N, C-alpha and C positions, 0 to 999 in steps of 0.2 A: 034501584038503579045504581050502577057502579060510579065511584068517584071519577072525576075528570082525569086525574093523573093515571089511573089504571086504564081507562079507555085510550088515552094517547099512547101509552106504552104498548098496548095490544095492537093498536092500529098501525103503529110504526113497524112493528115486527111482522105484521101481516104482509107487507109489501117487500120484505127482505128476500124471499125466494124469487120473486119477479125481478128484483134488482140484481140479484146474483146471476140469474139466468141471462139477463140482458148484458151484464158485464162479461160473462163467459162468451156469449155470442159475439160481442164486439171484439174481444180478445182473439177468438177463433178466426174471425174475418181478417184482422190485422196480421195474425200469424200466417194465414194462408197467403196474403199479399206479400209478406216478407219472403216466404218460401218460394213463391212464384217468381219474384224478382231475383232471388238468389239463383234459382234454377236457370232463369233466362241468362244471367251473367255467365254461368258455367257453360251453357250451350254455346253462347257467343264465343267464349274463350276456346272451347273445343273445336268449333268451326274454324277459328283463326289458326289453331294449331294444325288442323287437317290441311288447310291451304298451304301453310309453311312446309309441311311434310310432303305434300304432293309436288310442290315446287322443287324441293330437294331431290325427290325421286326423279323428276324430269332432268335436273342438272346431272345427276349421276348416270342416267341412261345416255345422255348426250356425251358425257365424258367416256363412258364405256364404248360407245360406237366410235368415237374419235380414236381411242386406244386400239380398237380392233381393226381400224382401217388399214388397207394394204400399205399405204405410205408410212404410217406410224410403225407397223410391224417391220418393214424393211429398214427404217431408221434405227429401231431398237436392235435388230439383228446386226447392223453395221457397227453400232456402238459396242455390242458384245463381242465383236471380232469375227463374225461370220461374213464370208465373202462368197460371191457367186463362183461356181465351178467353171473351169475352162471347158470349152466344147470338146477337147480331146479327152477329158476325164469322164465324159458321159458314155455309157454303154447301153445299148438297146438290149433288152432282155425278153425278146419275143419267144424264142425257143431255148430250151435248156442246152447249154454247151455240151458237146460230146466229150467224154473223158478221154484224155490222151494217155497212151501207155507211158510208163516211167522212162523207158529208153528213148522215147522220141525227143526228149529234151537234149540228150547227148547228140542225137542226129542233127538237130537244128543248130547246135553249137558247132558241130564239125562242119556242117554245110556253110555256115556263115563265115567261119575262119578260112575255109578252103576257097570260098569265092573272093575273099579279100586278098589272098596270096596270089591268085591268078590275075588280078587286075593290074 
């Protein structure tokens, strides 16, 4: 039979693989819990960021609609110096105007000056 100190050393080393396996299993479970918690925090942070960005998109869409409104465009045009035309300045362009001969201008000038002299 083996001496007692040899049996104790062999017996204590026999449980070492089981102890290492149990330690590794506990470490893996703790690591998994830490990773799950970290992932949960990242998901929560990402969802909060999505909410902020969706709110910002809504604000920008509202601002764009306000800037595109007829009143805002008219105000901006006025600030830039654009004014509405007088009604006399408008011309209806239904049919193309017939070209007048070059000498008709002289005839109109002569006719208008002759009518002024007879009045």
